[in-house]
C-alpha positions in Angstrom: 12.3 23.8 108.2 11.7 24.5 104.5 15.3 25.8 104.1 16.7 22.6 105.7 14.6 20.5 103.4 15.8 22.4 100.3 19.4 22.1 101.4 18.9 18.3 101.9 17.5 18.0 98.4 20.4 20.0 96.9 22.9 17.8 98.8 21.2 14.6 97.7 21.3 15.8 94.0 24.9 16.7 94.4 25.8 13.3 95.8 23.7 11.5 93.2 25.4 13.4 90.4 28.8 12.7 91.8 28.1 8.9 92.0 27.0 8.8 88.3 29.6 11.3 87.0 32.5 10.2 84.9 35.8 10.8 86.6 38.7 12.6 84.9 42.2 13.1 86.2 44.7 15.6 84.8 46.2 13.2 82.3 42.9 12.1 80.9 41.8 15.8 80.5 45.0 16.5 78.6 44.4 13.5 76.4 40.9 14.8 75.6 42.3 18.3 74.8 44.8 16.8 72.4 42.1 14.8 70.6 39.3 17.3 70.6 40.4 20.9 71.2 39.4 22.9 68.1 42.4 25.3 68.2 44.7 22.3 68.1 42.8 21.0 65.1 43.2 24.3 63.3 46.9 24.3 64.1 47.2 20.8 62.6 45.4 22.0 59.5 48.1 24.7 59.2 50.8 21.9 59.3 49.1 20.1 56.5 48.8 23.3 54.5 52.6 23.9 54.9 53.3 20.4 53.5 51.0 21.1 50.5 52.8 24.4 49.9 56.2 22.6 49.8 54.8 20.1 47.2 53.5 23.0 45.2 57.0 24.7 45.2 58.8 21.5 44.3 56.3 20.9 41.4 57.6 24.1 39.7 61.0 22.4 39.2 59.6 19.2 37.8 58.7 18.5 34.2 55.1 18.8 33.1 53.3 16.7 30.5 50.2 17.9 28.7 48.1 15.9 26.3 45.3 17.3 24.1 43.0 15.7 21.6 41.0 17.5 18.9 38.3 16.7 16.4 36.9 19.1 13.7 34.0 18.4 11.4 33.9 20.4 8.2 30.3 21.3 7.4 31.2 22.7 4.0 33.8 21.2 1.7 36.2 23.3 -0.5 36.8 22.0 -4.1 39.6 22.6 -6.6 38.8 22.6 -10.3 41.3 22.3 -13.2 41.0 21.4 -16.9 42.5 18.2 -18.4 42.2 16.4 -21.8 39.5 14.4 -20.2 37.6 17.5 -19.2 37.2 19.6 -16.1 38.3 17.7 -13.0 37.1 18.4 -9.4 39.1 17.6 -6.3 38.2 18.2 -2.7 41.0 20.0 -0.8 39.3 19.5 2.6 38.0 16.5 4.4 34.9 16.0 6.4 36.8 14.8 9.5 40.0 16.1 11.0 41.7 14.4 14.0 44.5 16.0 16.1 46.7 14.8 19.0 49.4 16.8 20.8 51.8 15.7 23.6 53.9 18.5 25.2 56.8 17.9 27.7 57.9 21.1 29.4 60.8 21.5 31.8 62.3 24.6 33.5 66.0 24.5 32.7 67.1 27.5 34.6 65.2 29.6 37.1 66.8 31.0 40.2 63.4 31.8 41.6 62.2 28.2 41.5 65.2 27.0 43.6 64.7 29.6 46.2 61.0 29.0 46.3 61.7 25.4 47.2 64.0 26.4 50.0 61.4 29.0 51.2 58.7 26.4 51.3 60.9 24.2 53.4 61.6 27.1 55.8 57.9 27.8 55.9 57.2 24.2 56.9 59.7 24.5 59.8 58.2 27.9 60.8 54.7 26.4 60.8 55.9 23.4 62.9 57.3 25.8 65.6 54.1 27.8 65.5 52.1 24.6 66.0 54.3 23.7 69.0 53.8 27.1 70.5 50.0 27.0 70.1 49.9 23.4 71.3 51.9 24.2 74.4 49.8 27.3 75.1 46.6 25.2 74.9 47.9 22.4 77.1 49.1 25.1 79.6 45.6 26.6 79.6 44.0 23.2 80.1 46.2 22.5 83.1 45.3 25.9 84.6 41.6 25.4 84.0 41.8 21.9 85.6 43.5 23.1 88.8 41.3 26.2 89.0 38.3 23.9 89.0 39.9 21.8 91.7 40.6 25.0 93.7 37.0 26.2 93.4 35.7 22.7 94.2 37.8 22.7 97.4 36.5 26.1 98.3 33.0 24.9 97.7 33.6 21.9 99.9 35.0 24.1 102.7 32.0 26.4 102.4 29.7 23.3 102.7 31.6 22.1 105.7 31.4 25.5 107.3 27.6 25.6 106.7 27.1 22.2 108.2 29.2 23.2 111.2 27.1 26.3 111.6 23.9 24.3 111.3 25.1 21.7 113.8 26.1 24.5 116.2 22.7 26.2 115.8 20.9 22.9 116.6 23.0 22.5 119.7 22.3 26.0 120.9 18.6 25.6 120.2 18.5 22.6 122.4 20.3 24.5 125.2 17.9 27.5 124.7 14.9 25.2 125.0 16.4 23.8 128.2 17.0 27.4 129.5 20.8 27.1 129.5 21.5 29.9 127.0 19.9 33.1 126.2 17.8 34.0 123.1 20.5 36.4 122.0 23.0 33.5 121.7 20.4 31.5 119.8 19.9 34.3 117.4 23.7 34.7 116.9 24.0 31.0 116.1 21.0 31.2 113.7 22.4 34.3 111.9 25.8 32.6 111.5 24.1 29.6 109.9 21.9 31.6 107.6 24.8 33.8 106.5 26.8 30.7 105.5 24.1 29.5 103.1 24.5 32.1 100.3 28.3 31.7 100.6 28.0 28.0 99.9 25.7 28.7 97.0 28.1 31.3 95.5 31.0 28.8 95.9 29.0 26.1 94.2 28.2 28.4 91.3 31.9 29.4 90.9 32.9 25.8 90.8 30.2 24.9 88.2 31.3 27.8 86.0 34.9 26.7 86.1 33.9 23.1 85.3 31.9 24.3 82.3 34.9 26.3 81.1 37.1 23.2 81.4 34.5 21.2 79.4 34.6 23.8 76.6 38.4 23.5 76.4 38.3 19.8 75.9 35.1 19.8 73.8 33.0 17.8 76.3 29.2 18.4 76.2 28.1 20.9 78.7 25.3 18.5 79.8 27.8 15.8 80.7 28.3 15.2 84.4 32.0 14.9 85.3 34.0 14.5 88.4 37.6 15.7 88.7 40.2 13.4 90.3 43.1 15.3 91.9 44.0 17.6 94.8 46.0 20.7 95.6 48.1 19.0 98.2 51.1 18.1 96.0 53.0 20.3 93.6 56.3 20.1 91.6 59.6 21.1 93.2 60.9 24.6 92.7 62.6 24.6 89.2 66.3 25.3 88.8 67.3 28.5 87.1 67.8 28.2 83.3 70.0 30.2 81.0 68.5 32.5 78.4 70.4 30.6 75.7 68.6 27.4 76.7 65.3 29.2 76.7 65.8 30.6 73.2 66.9 27.2 72.0 63.6 25.6 73.2 61.0 28.3 73.0 58.8 27.5 70.0 57.5 31.0 69.2 61.0 32.5 69.3 62.2 29.8 67.0 59.3 30.4 64.7 60.4 34.0 64.4 64.0 32.8 63.7 62.7 30.8 60.8 60.4 33.6 59.7 63.5 35.8 59.4 65.2 33.1 57.2 62.1 33.1 55.1 62.2 36.9 54.7 65.8 36.8 53.6 65.0 34.3 50.9 62.0 36.3 49.8 64.3 39.3 49.1 66.4 37.0 46.7 63.2 35.6 45.2 61.9 39.1 44.4 65.2 40.1 42.9 65.2 37.0 40.8 62.0 38.1 39.1 64.2 40.4 37.0 66.6 37.6 36.0 66.3 35.4 32.9 64.5 32.1 32.8 65.1 29.3 30.4 62.5 26.7 29.6 62.7 23.6 27.3 59.9 21.9 25.4 59.5 18.7 23.4 56.2 18.5 21.4 54.8 15.6 19.4 52.0 16.4 16.9 49.8 13.8 15.1 47.1 14.6 12.6 44.7 12.6 10.4 42.0 13.6 7.9 39.3 11.5 6.3 35.9 11.8 4.8 35.0 8.6 6.7 35.2 8.4 10.5 38.6 6.8 10.7 42.3 7.7 10.7 43.6 8.3 7.2 46.0 10.6 5.5 47.8 10.9 8.8 51.2 12.6 9.6 53.2 13.3 12.8 56.0 15.5 13.8 58.4 16.1 16.8 59.4 19.6 17.7 62.1 20.6 20.2 62.4 24.1 21.4 63.8 26.5 24.0 62.3 29.7 25.4 64.4 32.4 27.0 62.5 34.9 29.0 64.4 38.1 29.8 62.5 40.8 31.8 63.5 44.3 30.5 61.2 46.8 32.1 58.4 46.3 34.7 57.7 50.0 35.4 59.4 49.8 38.9 57.2 46.9 40.1 60.2 44.6 40.7 62.1 47.1 42.7 59.0 47.9 44.8 58.6 44.2 45.6 62.3 44.0 46.7 61.7 47.1 48.9 58.6 45.5 50.5 60.6 42.3 51.2 63.4 44.3 52.9 60.8 46.1 55.1 59.3 42.7 56.1 62.7 41.5 57.1 63.3 44.7 59.2 59.9 44.1 60.9 60.8 40.5 61.7 64.1 41.7 63.2 62.2 44.0 65.4 59.8 41.3 66.4 62.7 39.1 67.4 64.1 41.8 69.6 60.7 42.4 71.2 60.3 38.6 71.8 63.8 38.4 73.4 62.9 41.3 75.8 59.5 39.7 76.6 61.1 36.3 77.4 63.6 37.9 79.7 60.9 39.8 81.6 58.6 36.7 81.7 61.3 34.5 83.1 62.2 37.0 85.8 58.6 37.6 86.8 57.7 33.9 86.8 60.6 33.2 89.2 59.3 35.9 91.5 55.8 34.5 91.4 57.1 31.0 92.1 59.2 32.1 95.0 56.4 34.3 96.5 53.7 31.6 96.1 56.0 28.9 97.6 56.6 31.1 100.6 52.9 31.6 101.0 52.4 27.8 100.9 54.8 27.3 103.8 53.2 30.1 105.8 49.7 28.8 105.1 50.6 25.3 106.2 51.7 26.6 109.6 48.6 28.8 110.0 46.2 26.0 109.2 47.4 24.0 112.2 47.1 27.0 114.6 43.7 28.0 113.2 42.3 24.4 113.5 43.5 24.2 117.1 41.9 27.6 117.9 38.6 26.5 116.4 38.6 23.2 118.4 39.2 25.2 121.6 36.4 27.7 120.7 34.0 24.8 120.2 34.9 23.4 123.6 34.5 26.8 125.2 31.1 27.4 123.6 29.9 23.9 124.7 30.9 24.8 128.3 29.3 28.3 128.1 32.7 29.9 128.4 32.7 31.7 125.0 30.3 33.5 122.8 29.0 32.6 119.4 31.0 35.5 118.0 34.3 33.9 119.2 33.2 30.6 117.5 32.3 32.4 114.3 35.6 34.2 114.2 37.6 31.1 114.9 35.8 29.2 112.1 36.3 32.1 109.8 40.0 32.1 110.6 40.3 28.3 109.9 38.4 28.6 106.6 40.5 31.5 105.5 43.8 29.7 106.4 42.7 26.7 104.3 41.6 28.8 101.4 44.9 30.7 101.6 46.9 27.4 101.4 45.0 26.1 98.4 45.1 29.5 96.7 48.8 29.7 97.2 49.2 26.1 95.9 47.2 27.0 92.8 49.2 30.2 92.2 52.4 28.2 92.4 51.1 25.6 89.9 49.9 28.4 87.6 53.4 30.0 87.7 55.0 26.6 87.3 52.9 25.9 84.2 53.9 29.4 82.8 57.5 28.6 83.5 57.3 25.3 81.6 55.7 27.1 78.6 58.3 29.9 78.5 61.1 27.4 78.7 59.6 25.0 76.2 59.2 22.2 78.7 55.4 21.6 78.7 54.6 18.1 79.8 51.6 16.3 78.3 51.7 13.4 80.7 50.8 15.4 83.9 52.4 18.1 85.9 
C-alpha cells in the first residue's frame, strides 16, 4: 500500500511538473544553442580576432604620423663674457625655457613582406571562417542528437511506465480473482512479482531520461533547475539521402576547406620568411619647431622640414632567416599530410554513414512489422489470462515482447536520425531550421 502511495505521489509530481514546464521543439532548441552555446561564442570570438589581425596587417602598409611635444627648464644658466670699450659684457647663451614640437610622417615605400602579410591575413580570415562553420555545424549536430536522444529516453520511460501500470492493473485483477477463489496463490504471486519487477525498471528509465535532459540543457545553456518539456516524436524521419560525389563533399566540407586555406597560408609564409632577407625602403618627412625664452612664452623660435629615406639591407643573421624558411616548409608539408588524412577520413566516414543509414532504415521497417504482431499477441494473452486459459508467465512474456518491439523501433529511428545528422555534417548540409 505504501509503495502504491509513493508511486502515486511521484506520478502527480511528474504530471504537475509537465503542466508548468516550458515546451521546446527542435527548432527552438537550435535557436537557443545559436544564441547561448559557449563554444559557439568562442568560435565567434576567433572570427573577430581574424578581422583584427587583418586590420593589423593592413596598417603596416599605411603611413604613420607621430607628434611629440617637449619642454625643458634650465635650472642653471650659462653666460658668455667678453671685453669691450665700455667694459666687460655678459651675455646669457641659454634660456630658462625651451619648447620643442616634432611631427613625423613615415611611410613604407617598398617591403615585399608587408604585401604578403596582408594577403596572409586575408587567407587567415577565410581559414577562420571555415573553422567557425565546422565548429558551428558540429555543435548543431550534437544538439540535434542530444534532443532526439532525450526524446528516445523519454519514450522508453513512458513505455516502462505503461508496462508498470499494466502489471499493476493485472495484479489487482488477479488479486480479486484470488480472493474469490478463482485463481491460485501461485498465480497471484507471479502477478505481484511481475509488477514489483517493473518498478525499478521504470525508475531507471526515468533517471536516464532526466540525465539526457540535463545534458541537453547544458548544451543550450539553460539552467539545470528549469523545468522543460520536449515537443517532438520519433515517428517521422527524413527520406534516405541520395548519394553524393566526393568532389561535392570536398567543396562543401568546412574543415577540409579550412585545411585548404591553411595550406595557402603556409605557402605565403614561406615567401614572407624569405622576404625577411630582402631590402626594405622607408620614407620619412619630419617637421621640427623650437622656441626659447626666459619668460614662459614662445620667442626666438625656428622651424625646419626634413625629408629622408631609409634603406635597410639585411646582410647576415647567423642562419636565423634560413631556419625560419625551413620551419615554414615543414609546416607546409605537415598541412599537406593533414589534407591527405582528411580526405581519407571523409571517404571512410561517408561510406560508413551510408551503411549505418541503410542498416537502421531496414531495422525501422522490420520493427514496424514486429510491433503489430507483438501488440496482437499481447492482446490475445490478456484475453487468455482473463479466461484462465494462460499463465502469468505467458502474459509477462507477451508484454515484454511488445515493449521490446516498440523500443527497437524507436531505437532504430534514433540511430537513423543520428546517422542522418552525421551525413549532413560530413556533406556540409547542416540545417538550422529543423531536421
